[in-house]
C-alpha positions as CSV (number, residue, x, y, z in Angstrom):
1,M,-28.3,39.7,19.7
2,G,-27.6,37.0,17.2
3,K,-24.3,36.2,18.8
4,K,-25.9,35.9,22.2
5,D,-28.6,33.6,21.0
6,K,-25.9,31.5,19.2
7,K,-23.8,31.3,22.4
8,S,-26.7,30.3,24.5
9,K,-27.7,27.6,22.0
10,T,-24.2,26.3,22.0
11,V,-24.1,26.0,25.8
12,E,-27.5,24.3,25.8
13,Q,-26.3,21.8,23.2
14,K,-23.1,21.0,25.2
15,T,-25.3,20.5,28.3
16,R,-27.5,18.1,26.4
17,V,-24.5,16.2,25.0
18,A,-23.0,15.9,28.5
19,A,-26.2,14.5,29.9
20,K,-26.3,11.9,27.1
21,Q,-22.7,10.9,27.7
22,N,-23.3,10.5,31.5
23,K,-26.4,8.4,30.8
24,R,-24.4,6.1,28.4
25,A,-21.6,5.8,30.9
26,A,-24.1,4.7,33.6
27,Q,-25.6,2.1,31.1
28,R,-22.1,0.7,30.4
29,E,-21.3,0.5,34.1
30,K,-24.6,-1.3,34.8
31,K,-23.9,-3.7,31.9
32,V,-20.4,-4.5,33.2
33,K,-21.7,-5.2,36.7
34,S,-24.5,-7.5,35.3
35,K,-22.2,-9.5,32.9
36,G,-18.9,-9.3,34.7
37,A,-15.9,-10.4,32.9
38,D,-17.8,-12.3,30.3
39,D,-18.4,-9.1,28.3
40,S,-15.0,-9.1,26.7
41,D,-13.8,-11.8,24.3
42,A,-10.2,-10.5,24.2
43,D,-9.0,-13.0,26.9
44,D,-11.2,-16.1,26.5
45,V,-11.2,-16.5,22.6
46,D,-8.1,-18.2,21.1
47,L,-8.1,-17.2,17.4
48,D,-5.7,-19.9,16.5
49,E,-8.0,-22.5,18.0
50,V,-11.0,-21.0,16.1
51,L,-9.2,-21.1,12.8
52,A,-8.0,-24.6,13.5
53,E,-11.6,-25.7,14.0
54,Y,-12.5,-24.1,10.6
55,T,-9.7,-26.1,9.0
56,R,-11.0,-29.4,10.6
57,Q,-14.5,-28.7,9.4
58,Q,-13.3,-27.9,5.9
59,A,-11.4,-31.1,5.7
60,L,-14.7,-33.0,5.9
61,F,-15.4,-32.0,2.3
62,L,-14.0,-34.8,0.1
63,K,-14.1,-32.9,-3.2
64,V,-15.1,-29.7,-4.9
65,T,-18.9,-29.4,-5.1
66,E,-21.1,-26.8,-6.8
67,T,-24.8,-26.5,-5.9
68,P,-27.5,-24.0,-6.7
69,C,-28.3,-21.6,-3.9
70,E,-30.0,-18.4,-2.9
71,P,-28.1,-15.1,-3.3
72,P,-25.3,-14.7,-0.7
73,S,-26.1,-13.4,2.8
74,P,-25.3,-9.7,3.4
75,R,-21.6,-9.0,3.9
76,S,-19.0,-6.3,3.6
77,S,-15.3,-6.1,2.7
78,A,-15.7,-9.1,0.3
79,T,-14.2,-9.4,-3.2
80,L,-16.1,-9.6,-6.5
81,T,-14.6,-10.1,-9.9
82,G,-15.5,-11.3,-13.3
83,S,-14.2,-14.7,-14.5
84,P,-11.1,-14.3,-16.7
85,S,-12.1,-17.3,-18.8
86,N,-15.9,-17.2,-18.9
87,S,-17.7,-13.9,-19.6
88,N,-20.9,-15.4,-18.1
89,E,-19.6,-15.8,-14.6
90,L,-18.8,-13.6,-11.6
91,Y,-17.0,-14.8,-8.4
92,L,-17.6,-13.6,-4.9
93,F,-15.5,-14.6,-1.9
94,G,-15.3,-13.9,1.8
95,G,-16.4,-10.9,3.7
96,E,-17.8,-10.2,7.1
97,Y,-21.2,-9.2,8.6
98,Y,-21.5,-7.1,11.8
99,N,-25.0,-6.8,13.3
100,G,-24.1,-4.3,16.1
101,A,-23.0,-6.9,18.6
102,L,-21.1,-9.7,16.9
103,A,-19.0,-10.0,13.7
104,T,-19.2,-13.1,11.4
105,F,-16.6,-13.9,8.8
106,F,-17.1,-16.0,5.7
107,N,-14.9,-18.1,3.4
108,D,-17.7,-19.0,0.9
109,L,-17.1,-19.0,-2.8
110,F,-20.2,-18.0,-4.8
111,I,-20.5,-18.0,-8.6
112,Y,-23.1,-15.8,-10.3
113,L,-24.3,-17.1,-13.7
114,I,-25.2,-13.9,-15.6
115,D,-27.3,-15.4,-18.4
116,R,-29.5,-17.4,-15.9
117,N,-29.5,-14.9,-13.0
118,E,-28.6,-17.8,-10.7
119,W,-26.1,-18.4,-7.9
120,R,-23.9,-21.4,-7.2
121,H,-22.3,-22.2,-3.9
122,V,-18.8,-23.9,-4.1
123,T,-17.4,-26.0,-1.2
124,S,-13.9,-27.3,-1.3
125,P,-11.6,-29.3,1.1
126,N,-8.8,-26.7,0.4
127,S,-9.9,-23.1,0.4
128,P,-8.8,-20.0,2.2
129,L,-10.0,-19.5,5.8
130,P,-12.7,-17.0,6.6
131,R,-11.6,-13.4,6.1
132,S,-12.4,-9.9,5.0
133,G,-10.4,-7.0,3.8
134,H,-8.4,-9.3,1.5
135,A,-7.5,-8.5,-2.2
136,W,-7.6,-10.5,-5.3
137,C,-7.2,-9.9,-9.1
138,R,-7.0,-11.7,-12.4
139,G,-3.7,-13.4,-13.3
140,G,-3.1,-11.5,-16.6
141,N,-1.2,-13.7,-19.0
142,A,-0.9,-16.4,-16.3
143,G,-4.7,-16.9,-16.0
144,G,-6.6,-17.7,-12.9
145,I,-7.4,-15.5,-9.9
146,Y,-4.8,-14.7,-7.2
147,L,-5.7,-13.8,-3.6
148,F,-3.6,-12.4,-0.7
149,G,-4.0,-11.5,2.9
150,G,-7.1,-10.2,4.8
151,E,-8.1,-10.2,8.4
152,F,-10.1,-12.2,10.9
153,S,-11.3,-11.2,14.4
154,S,-13.1,-12.6,17.4
155,P,-16.9,-12.2,17.4
156,K,-16.8,-9.1,19.5
157,Q,-13.7,-7.8,17.6
158,G,-11.6,-7.8,20.7
159,T,-8.6,-9.4,18.9
160,F,-7.5,-9.3,15.3
161,Y,-5.6,-11.7,13.1
162,H,-4.0,-10.7,9.8
163,Y,-3.2,-13.2,7.0
164,N,-0.1,-13.4,4.8
165,D,-1.1,-16.5,2.8
166,F,-1.2,-16.5,-1.0
167,W,-3.8,-18.4,-3.1
168,R,-4.7,-19.2,-6.7
169,L,-8.2,-20.1,-7.9
170,E,-8.6,-22.0,-11.1
171,P,-11.9,-20.8,-12.6
172,S,-12.6,-23.9,-14.7
173,T,-12.3,-26.5,-11.9
174,R,-13.2,-24.1,-8.9
175,E,-10.1,-25.4,-7.1
176,W,-8.0,-23.4,-4.7
177,T,-4.2,-23.9,-4.5
178,R,-2.1,-22.3,-1.7
179,L,1.1,-21.1,-3.3
180,E,4.3,-21.9,-1.6
181,I,6.6,-18.9,-1.7
182,K,10.3,-19.1,-2.6
183,G,12.1,-16.7,-0.3
184,K,10.5,-13.7,1.4
185,G,6.9,-12.6,0.7
186,P,4.7,-9.7,1.7
187,P,4.0,-9.3,5.4
188,A,0.4,-9.9,6.7
189,R,-2.1,-7.1,6.0
190,S,-5.6,-6.1,4.9
191,G,-7.0,-3.2,3.1
192,H,-4.4,-3.5,0.3
193,R,-5.0,-3.7,-3.4
194,M,-3.8,-6.0,-6.2
195,T,-3.7,-5.8,-10.0
196,Y,-1.8,-7.5,-12.9
197,F,0.7,-6.6,-15.6
198,K,1.7,-9.3,-18.1
199,N,3.1,-12.2,-16.1
200,Y,3.3,-10.2,-12.8
201,I,0.9,-9.8,-9.9
202,L,1.3,-6.3,-8.2
203,L,0.5,-5.7,-4.6
204,F,0.6,-2.3,-2.8
205,G,-0.3,-0.7,0.5
206,G,-2.8,-1.8,3.1
207,F,-2.6,-1.7,6.9
208,Q,-1.8,-3.8,10.0
209,D,-4.1,-3.4,12.9
210,T,-2.8,-4.2,16.4
211,S,-4.4,-3.6,19.8
212,Q,-2.1,-0.5,20.2
213,Q,-2.1,1.1,16.8
214,T,-3.0,0.9,13.1
215,K,0.1,1.0,10.8
216,Y,-0.5,2.0,7.2
217,L,1.9,0.5,4.6
218,Q,3.4,1.9,1.3
219,D,5.5,-1.1,0.2
220,L,5.3,-2.6,-3.3
221,W,5.5,-6.3,-4.0
222,I,5.7,-7.9,-7.5
223,Y,5.0,-11.7,-7.9
224,D,6.5,-13.4,-10.9
225,C,4.0,-16.0,-12.0
226,Q,6.5,-17.9,-14.1
227,N,9.3,-18.2,-11.5
228,F,7.0,-18.3,-8.4
229,V,8.9,-15.6,-6.5
230,W,8.1,-12.3,-4.9
231,H,10.1,-9.2,-5.6
232,N,10.2,-6.2,-3.2
233,P,11.8,-3.4,-5.3
234,V,14.0,-1.1,-3.2
235,L,14.1,2.5,-4.4
236,P,16.7,5.2,-3.6
237,P,15.8,7.3,-0.6
238,A,15.2,10.4,-2.6
239,T,12.8,8.7,-5.0
240,Q,9.2,9.8,-4.9
241,K,6.6,7.2,-4.2
242,P,3.0,7.1,-3.0
243,E,2.3,7.7,0.7
244,S,1.0,5.0,3.0
245,R,-2.7,4.2,2.4
246,S,-5.4,1.6,2.1
247,S,-8.7,1.3,0.3
248,F,-7.3,3.0,-2.8
249,S,-7.9,2.2,-6.5
250,F,-5.2,0.1,-8.2
251,L,-5.8,-0.4,-11.9
252,P,-3.9,-2.1,-14.7
253,H,-2.2,-0.1,-17.5
254,E,-0.3,-1.0,-20.6
255,S,2.9,0.2,-19.0
256,G,2.3,-1.1,-15.5
257,A,-0.4,0.2,-13.2
258,V,-2.0,3.4,-11.9
259,I,-3.1,4.4,-8.4
260,Y,-5.8,6.9,-7.4
261,G,-7.0,8.0,-3.9
262,G,-7.1,6.1,-0.7
263,Y,-7.4,6.6,3.0
264,S,-5.0,6.7,5.9
265,R,-4.4,8.4,9.3
266,V,-1.5,10.9,9.6
267,K,0.2,12.3,12.6
268,S,-0.9,15.8,13.6
269,T,-0.8,18.2,16.6
270,T,-3.7,19.9,18.3
271,A,-4.1,22.1,21.3
272,A,-4.4,20.2,24.5
273,G,-7.0,22.6,25.9
274,K,-5.0,23.5,29.1
275,Q,-2.4,26.2,29.4
276,T,1.0,25.4,31.0
277,K,2.6,27.4,33.8
278,G,4.4,29.6,31.3
279,G,1.1,30.7,29.7
280,S,1.5,28.8,26.5
281,Q,-1.1,26.3,25.5
282,G,-0.2,22.6,25.5
283,V,0.1,20.5,22.4
284,R,-0.8,16.8,21.9
285,N,-0.2,14.4,19.1
286,V,-3.2,12.9,17.3
287,L,-3.9,10.8,14.3
288,K,-6.2,12.6,11.8
289,P,-8.0,10.9,8.9
290,M,-6.7,11.8,5.4
291,V,-8.5,11.2,2.2
292,H,-5.9,11.0,-0.6
293,Q,-6.7,12.5,-4.0
294,D,-3.4,12.0,-5.8
295,T,-2.7,9.8,-8.8
296,W,0.5,7.8,-9.5
297,S,1.8,5.8,-12.5
298,L,3.8,2.7,-11.9
299,R,6.2,2.1,-14.9
300,I,7.4,-1.5,-15.1
301,L,10.1,-2.7,-17.5
302,P,10.5,-6.5,-17.6
303,P,14.1,-7.8,-17.6
304,P,15.7,-8.8,-20.9
305,T,15.1,-12.3,-22.2
306,E,18.8,-13.3,-21.5
307,S,18.6,-12.3,-17.8
308,L,18.6,-14.8,-15.0
309,P,15.3,-16.4,-14.0
310,N,14.9,-14.5,-10.8
311,T,15.8,-11.1,-12.1
312,P,13.3,-8.5,-10.9
313,P,11.7,-6.0,-13.3
314,A,12.8,-2.4,-13.2
315,I,10.1,-0.1,-11.8
316,R,9.6,3.7,-11.5
317,W,6.9,5.7,-9.7
318,E,5.7,8.9,-11.5
319,R,3.4,11.3,-9.7
320,R,0.7,12.6,-12.0
321,K,-1.1,15.9,-11.9
322,K,-4.3,16.1,-10.0
323,P,-7.1,14.8,-12.2
324,S,-9.6,17.1,-13.7
325,N,-13.2,17.2,-12.4
326,P,-12.6,14.8,-9.5
327,P,-15.5,13.8,-7.3
328,N,-16.3,16.7,-5.0
329,P,-16.2,16.8,-2.0
330,P,-13.4,14.3,-1.5
331,R,-14.7,10.9,-0.4
332,A,-13.4,7.7,1.1
333,G,-14.7,4.2,0.7
334,T,-15.1,4.6,-3.0
335,T,-14.8,1.5,-5.2
336,M,-13.4,1.5,-8.8
337,G,-13.5,-1.1,-11.4
338,Y,-11.4,-1.3,-14.6
339,H,-13.1,-1.0,-18.0
340,K,-11.4,-0.5,-21.3
341,G,-8.9,2.1,-20.3
342,R,-11.2,3.7,-17.7
343,G,-11.9,3.4,-14.0
344,I,-15.6,3.2,-13.1
345,L,-16.1,4.7,-9.6
346,F,-19.2,4.5,-7.4
347,G,-20.3,5.7,-4.0
348,G,-18.2,6.9,-1.1
349,V,-18.5,8.8,2.1
350,H,-17.4,12.3,3.2
351,D,-17.0,13.2,6.8
352,V,-18.6,16.6,7.0
353,E,-18.1,17.6,10.6
354,E,-16.7,16.0,13.7
355,T,-18.6,16.9,16.8
356,E,-18.7,15.8,20.4
357,E,-21.5,13.3,19.5
358,G,-19.4,11.8,16.7
359,I,-18.7,12.2,13.0
360,D,-21.5,13.6,10.7
361,S,-21.0,11.9,7.4
362,E,-22.4,12.4,3.9
363,F,-22.9,9.4,1.6
364,F,-23.0,9.3,-2.2
365,D,-24.5,7.4,-5.0
366,A,-22.8,9.1,-8.0
367,L,-21.2,7.2,-10.8
368,Y,-17.9,8.4,-12.4
369,A,-15.7,7.4,-15.2
370,W,-12.0,8.2,-14.9
371,N,-10.2,8.4,-18.2
372,I,-6.8,7.1,-17.3
373,E,-4.8,8.6,-20.2
374,R,-6.5,12.0,-20.0
375,N,-6.5,11.9,-16.2
376,R,-10.0,13.3,-16.2
377,F,-13.3,12.4,-14.5
378,F,-16.7,12.3,-16.1
379,Q,-19.9,11.9,-14.2
380,L,-22.1,9.2,-15.7
381,T,-25.9,9.8,-15.5
382,L,-28.7,7.5,-16.4
383,R,-30.5,8.2,-19.6
384,R,-34.0,7.2,-20.4
385,P,-34.5,5.2,-23.7
386,R,-35.2,7.5,-26.6
387,A,-38.8,7.7,-27.7
388,A,-39.8,5.8,-30.8
389,N,-41.5,8.8,-32.4
390,R,-38.1,10.6,-32.5
391,K,-36.5,8.1,-34.8
392,V,-35.6,9.5,-38.2
393,Q,-37.0,7.7,-41.2
394,T,-34.3,6.0,-43.3
395,S,-33.7,6.5,-47.0
396,D,-35.4,4.4,-49.7
397,R,-32.0,3.1,-50.8
398,G,-31.7,1.0,-47.7
399,G,-35.4,0.3,-47.4
400,A,-35.3,-3.1,-49.1
401,K,-32.7,-4.5,-46.7
402,R,-34.5,-3.2,-43.6
403,G,-37.8,-4.4,-45.0
404,R,-36.4,-7.9,-45.2
405,G,-35.3,-7.5,-41.6
406,R,-38.8,-6.5,-40.5
407,A,-40.3,-9.4,-42.5
408,D,-38.0,-11.8,-40.7
409,E,-38.9,-10.3,-37.4
410,A,-42.6,-10.5,-38.2
411,E,-42.2,-14.2,-39.2
412,L,-40.3,-14.8,-35.9
413,L,-43.2,-13.3,-33.9
414,R,-45.7,-15.4,-35.8
415,N,-43.7,-18.6,-35.0
416,L,-43.5,-17.6,-31.4
417,A,-47.3,-17.1,-31.3
418,A,-47.9,-20.4,-32.9
419,L,-45.6,-22.1,-30.4
420,E,-47.5,-20.6,-27.5
421,A,-50.9,-21.6,-29.0
422,N,-50.3,-25.0,-30.5
423,G,-46.8,-26.0,-29.4
424,S,-45.5,-26.3,-33.0
425,I,-44.6,-24.1,-35.9
426,P,-46.7,-24.5,-39.1
427,G,-44.8,-25.7,-42.1
428,T,-42.1,-27.5,-40.1
429,V,-41.3,-31.2,-40.1
430,E,-41.7,-33.0,-36.8
431,M,-38.8,-35.2,-35.8
432,D,-39.0,-38.5,-33.8
433,I,-36.9,-38.4,-30.6
434,D,-35.8,-41.5,-28.9
435,S,-37.3,-42.0,-25.5
436,D,-33.8,-42.5,-24.0
437,T,-32.8,-39.0,-25.0
438,V,-32.9,-36.5,-22.2
439,M,-34.2,-33.1,-23.1
440,V,-32.7,-30.2,-21.2
441,E,-35.2,-27.3,-20.9
442,T,-33.7,-23.9,-21.0
443,P,-35.3,-21.9,-18.1
444,V,-37.0,-18.7,-19.0
445,K,-35.1,-15.8,-17.5
446,P,-37.5,-13.8,-15.4
447,S,-37.8,-10.1,-16.1
448,Q,-35.9,-7.9,-13.7
449,P,-37.1,-4.5,-12.6
450,I,-35.3,-1.5,-14.1
451,S,-35.1,1.8,-12.2
452,M,-34.0,5.2,-13.4
453,E,-32.7,6.0,-9.9
454,M,-29.3,5.0,-8.7
455,P,-29.0,2.6,-5.8
456,H,-29.1,4.0,-2.2
457,P,-25.9,6.0,-1.3
458,R,-23.3,3.8,0.3
459,F,-19.6,3.2,0.6
460,N,-17.2,0.1,0.4
461,T,-19.3,-1.4,-2.4
462,Q,-18.1,-4.5,-4.3
463,L,-17.9,-3.8,-8.1
464,A,-17.2,-6.0,-11.1
465,I,-17.4,-5.3,-14.8
466,Q,-18.1,-8.1,-17.3
467,D,-19.1,-7.6,-21.0
468,D,-19.5,-3.8,-20.6
469,V,-21.9,-4.3,-17.7
470,L,-21.2,-2.9,-14.2
471,Y,-22.3,-5.1,-11.3
472,I,-22.8,-3.5,-7.8
473,F,-22.9,-5.8,-4.8
474,G,-23.7,-4.8,-1.2
475,G,-22.1,-1.8,0.4
476,T,-22.5,-0.1,3.8
477,F,-24.5,2.9,5.1
478,E,-24.4,4.4,8.5
479,R,-27.0,6.5,10.4
480,G,-26.2,7.5,13.9
481,D,-24.7,4.6,15.7
482,R,-26.2,2.0,13.4
483,E,-24.5,0.3,10.5
484,Y,-26.5,-1.2,7.6
485,T,-25.0,-3.7,5.2
486,F,-27.0,-3.8,2.0
487,D,-28.3,-7.2,0.8
488,E,-28.8,-6.5,-2.9
489,M,-27.1,-6.6,-6.3
490,W,-27.6,-4.2,-9.3
491,A,-26.4,-4.1,-12.9
492,I,-25.8,-1.0,-15.2
493,D,-25.0,-1.2,-18.9
494,L,-22.1,1.1,-19.3
495,G,-22.7,1.5,-23.0
496,R,-26.4,2.5,-22.8
497,L,-26.7,3.8,-19.2
498,D,-30.5,3.1,-19.7
499,G,-31.3,2.3,-16.1
500,V,-30.3,0.2,-13.1
501,K,-31.4,-3.4,-13.3
502,E,-32.3,-5.0,-9.9
503,L,-30.8,-8.5,-9.9
504,Y,-32.0,-9.2,-6.3
505,R,-32.8,-7.2,-3.3
506,R,-33.7,-8.0,0.3
507,E,-34.4,-5.6,3.1
508,V,-31.8,-5.0,5.7
509,D,-32.1,-6.9,9.0
510,N,-32.5,-5.6,12.5
511,W,-29.6,-3.9,14.1
512,Q,-28.7,-5.7,17.3
513,E,-28.1,-3.4,20.3
514,S,-24.9,-4.2,22.1
515,E,-25.9,-2.0,25.1
516,P,-29.1,-2.2,27.2
517,E,-31.4,0.7,27.0
518,D,-33.7,2.2,29.6
519,S,-37.4,1.7,29.1
520,D,-37.9,5.5,29.1
521,S,-37.4,6.5,25.5
522,N,-38.4,10.1,25.9
523,D,-34.9,11.0,26.9
524,D,-33.5,9.8,23.6
525,E,-35.9,11.5,21.2
526,D,-33.1,13.7,19.9
527,E,-31.1,10.6,18.9
528,S,-34.1,8.8,17.4
529,E,-34.8,11.7,15.1
530,D,-31.5,11.2,13.3
531,D,-31.7,7.4,13.2
532,E,-33.2,5.2,10.5
533,T,-36.3,3.1,11.2
534,D,-34.7,-0.2,12.3
535,G,-37.6,-2.6,12.0
536,E,-37.0,-5.6,9.9
537,G,-38.3,-5.3,6.4
538,V,-38.4,-1.5,6.4
539,P,-36.5,0.2,3.6
540,L,-33.9,2.9,4.3
541,P,-34.9,6.4,3.2
542,R,-32.5,8.2,1.0
543,P,-30.5,10.8,2.9
544,E,-30.8,14.5,2.1
545,I,-27.6,16.3,1.4
546,E,-27.3,19.6,3.2
547,S,-26.2,22.3,0.8
548,T,-24.8,24.4,3.7
549,T,-22.1,21.9,4.3
550,T,-20.9,21.4,0.7
551,E,-21.2,24.9,-0.7
552,P,-18.0,26.2,0.8
553,I,-16.1,23.1,-0.4
554,L,-17.6,23.5,-3.9
555,A,-16.7,27.1,-4.0
556,T,-13.1,26.6,-3.0
557,S,-12.6,23.7,-5.4
558,E,-14.0,25.3,-8.6
559,D,-10.8,27.3,-9.3
560,T,-8.8,24.2,-8.6
561,I,-10.9,22.2,-11.1
562,N,-10.5,24.8,-13.8
563,T,-6.8,25.0,-13.2
564,N,-6.5,21.2,-13.4
565,E,-8.5,21.2,-16.6
566,A,-6.0,23.6,-18.2
567,E,-3.1,21.6,-17.0
568,T,-4.5,18.3,-18.3
569,E,-5.4,19.8,-21.7
570,Q,-1.8,20.7,-22.1
571,D,-0.8,17.0,-21.8
572,T,-3.5,15.9,-24.2
573,P,-2.6,16.0,-27.9
574,L,-4.5,18.9,-29.6
575,V,-4.6,17.1,-33.0
576,D,-6.1,13.7,-33.4
577,D,-6.5,12.6,-37.0
578,R,-8.2,9.3,-36.1
579,P,-11.9,8.8,-37.0
580,H,-14.1,10.3,-34.3
581,P,-17.4,8.6,-33.2
582,R,-20.7,10.4,-33.9
583,P,-23.7,10.9,-31.6
584,F,-26.2,8.0,-31.5
585,E,-23.6,5.7,-33.2
586,S,-23.1,2.2,-31.9
587,L,-19.7,0.6,-31.8
588,R,-20.7,-1.7,-34.7
589,E,-21.9,1.3,-36.8
590,Y,-18.8,3.2,-36.0
591,F,-16.4,0.5,-37.1
592,T,-18.4,-0.2,-40.3
593,R,-18.1,3.5,-41.2
594,T,-14.4,3.8,-40.3
595,S,-13.0,0.3,-40.9
596,N,-11.0,1.3,-44.0
597,A,-9.5,4.3,-42.2
598,W,-8.4,2.2,-39.2
599,Q,-6.9,-0.5,-41.5
600,D,-5.0,2.2,-43.4
601,L,-3.7,3.6,-40.1
602,L,-2.6,0.1,-39.0
603,L,-0.8,-0.5,-42.2
604,E,1.0,2.8,-41.9
605,N,2.1,2.0,-38.4
606,I,3.4,-1.4,-39.6
607,R,5.4,0.3,-42.4
608,R,6.8,2.8,-40.0
609,A,7.9,0.1,-37.6
610,D,9.5,-1.7,-40.7
611,T,8.3,-5.1,-39.6
612,A,8.2,-7.9,-42.1
613,A,5.6,-9.9,-40.3
614,N,2.9,-11.2,-42.6
615,H,-0.7,-10.5,-41.3
616,S,-3.8,-12.0,-42.9
617,V,-6.7,-9.8,-43.8
618,K,-8.7,-11.3,-40.9
619,E,-5.9,-10.4,-38.4
620,L,-5.6,-6.8,-39.8
621,R,-9.4,-6.4,-39.4
622,K,-9.3,-7.7,-35.8
623,Y,-6.4,-5.3,-34.9
624,A,-8.2,-2.5,-36.6
625,F,-11.4,-3.3,-34.6
626,D,-9.4,-3.2,-31.3
627,L,-8.1,0.3,-32.2
628,A,-11.6,1.5,-33.1
629,E,-13.1,0.0,-29.9
630,T,-10.5,1.8,-27.7
631,K,-11.2,5.1,-29.5
632,W,-15.0,4.6,-29.2
633,W,-14.8,4.0,-25.4
634,D,-12.3,6.8,-25.0
635,C,-14.8,9.3,-26.4
636,R,-17.9,7.8,-24.8
637,E,-18.5,10.5,-22.2
638,E,-18.1,13.4,-24.7
639,I,-20.4,11.7,-27.2
640,T,-23.0,11.0,-24.5
641,T,-23.0,14.6,-23.6
642,L,-23.5,15.6,-27.2
643,E,-26.4,13.1,-27.5
644,D,-28.1,14.7,-24.5
645,E,-27.6,18.2,-25.8
646,Q,-29.0,17.3,-29.2
647,E,-32.0,15.5,-27.8
648,A,-32.7,18.5,-25.5
649,A,-32.6,20.7,-28.6
650,G,-34.8,18.4,-30.6
651,I,-32.1,17.3,-33.0
652,G,-32.3,13.6,-34.0
653,E,-29.0,13.3,-35.8
654,V,-26.3,15.2,-37.6
655,V,-25.4,14.0,-41.1
656,S,-22.1,14.9,-42.8
657,L,-22.1,16.2,-46.3
658,A,-20.1,13.2,-47.5
659,D,-22.8,10.8,-46.2
660,R,-25.6,13.0,-47.8
661,A,-23.8,12.9,-51.2
662,S,-23.2,9.1,-51.0
663,E,-26.9,8.6,-50.3
664,A,-28.1,10.6,-53.3
665,G,-30.0,13.1,-51.3
666,G,-31.8,10.7,-49.0
667,V,-32.2,11.3,-45.3
668,G,-29.2,10.0,-43.4
669,R,-29.4,7.1,-41.0
670,R,-29.7,8.0,-37.4
671,R,-26.5,7.0,-35.5
């Protein structure tokens, strides 16, 4: 009985789908008859002429100007990065916006001032033309920011244009410079990724989109910033290397770079649906989407110092084992930023099921940290600030010092109150200021709302990390036939994970229908139930993830995860004599406690290396702090888990016997 009901339901669903498709076909035919040949822009739009007009308009700017502005308009496939020379600045360039009917491309350069929460718009007579899908990265030892490639299309996306130009942005002057290439350079592309290693800029992958097909690439290009030349290493035919892909993660490493994930379409065969005369079923070739989950290490060995100037570096690809605890189910459109030996991954989309109506997709808002050395993923969760009544009272031995700190804080509060009331601090001497002196008032930074809920699920988000803070810009979400580009920006402190700070947020705009609809909306009730409310100013609801879709995937991948954990643990050293961080211990507290141990370890390494270089005490302490900081961030996820477990069990701190003995029986300080 159940099978019969299921069969009848399937037939009914197919009938409903066929009716919808016939209706849409009639609407398209009606649209073509009403608009005629003007509906297509493939023939009447000359992209070269459009780009030439952009160049003429850009030449009207006589110099580089920087003006305050509102946050950037919504856009996707842009690039966001932190300034390599100023920890207070973020740079955003390019992107595109599609409203359902027309696509708009940008070549704006925006600068976000972190401490003031303000935006600046930069105009220049010499800047890259409008584009999206490009890539840029910091210049490493060479400084600056390097940009390559991207794409541009006609408003209705009938024709595409891929760039192969190469640019350098000087952060201090905001000036763009187009780099003239000696010899051969990378071919035009978009969807590629770039990173840096010492004096080299590394470029890999991407795709080329033509009217006939989309070709995914797997070539590696290395730009020498000192000799201004591109190298395209040629490997032996039997050498392993990553498959063709785009939209992957390409992160720097001390020995070169690492690759994780990506997306491509691979050739596959499927049944044609009709049987041949011999009784066998026909087969046709199709391109199926593939979400890559592999990881690769790119080992780079610079040429010896006595080599010729244009000698390319030696490279070697190494396929790594599958990482432990990867995001499950596999997802495309994820974005990863580099942070102190880790990759911070956010968002993504998983195509659950492909039906006759289209692809049913599942979007994510999870945040992961990928420990590159251990090749292991950790999911990062937001943590509410610890309650004040849980703080452990400190010992009397350190009470005097902390009492002075509280007294200074109380005095500061009194002075602030006096300033608010009378405009001056009692007991201070007033100074005469010349009337010609211009006083610059520091604006008060407005408070920004903080949420304990992650931003709406999305994919293709722009990420940047500056001073241990993750910045999330834009992103895309789909519901039915509609595509929403988020107009917002968020910030997450990766050290505390104490909430998501809303830097700005504007509701998504209306989706422009590219096809006319009949006045009778009753026939489309089935479609409207799955679509978002598309009125302007209406927020998007968070999608519900159906467990029936992900349960089989989770069940099949648990064994794989456990196996990968065992494999990864074999690669990780079992004994680590270096000082280990403690729960609730900040980086400063950790280094204060372990400073002598790190300096002893550093001196031992210098003796083993038998180097006669003389280092001052200040230099040794700086090198020791760098080692301690790397260890602290390397253990951050495990320590965070321990902190959560201890707080759940009501444990405020764990004090070692050595600390208890040194404090003469006093209660230990909470870390």
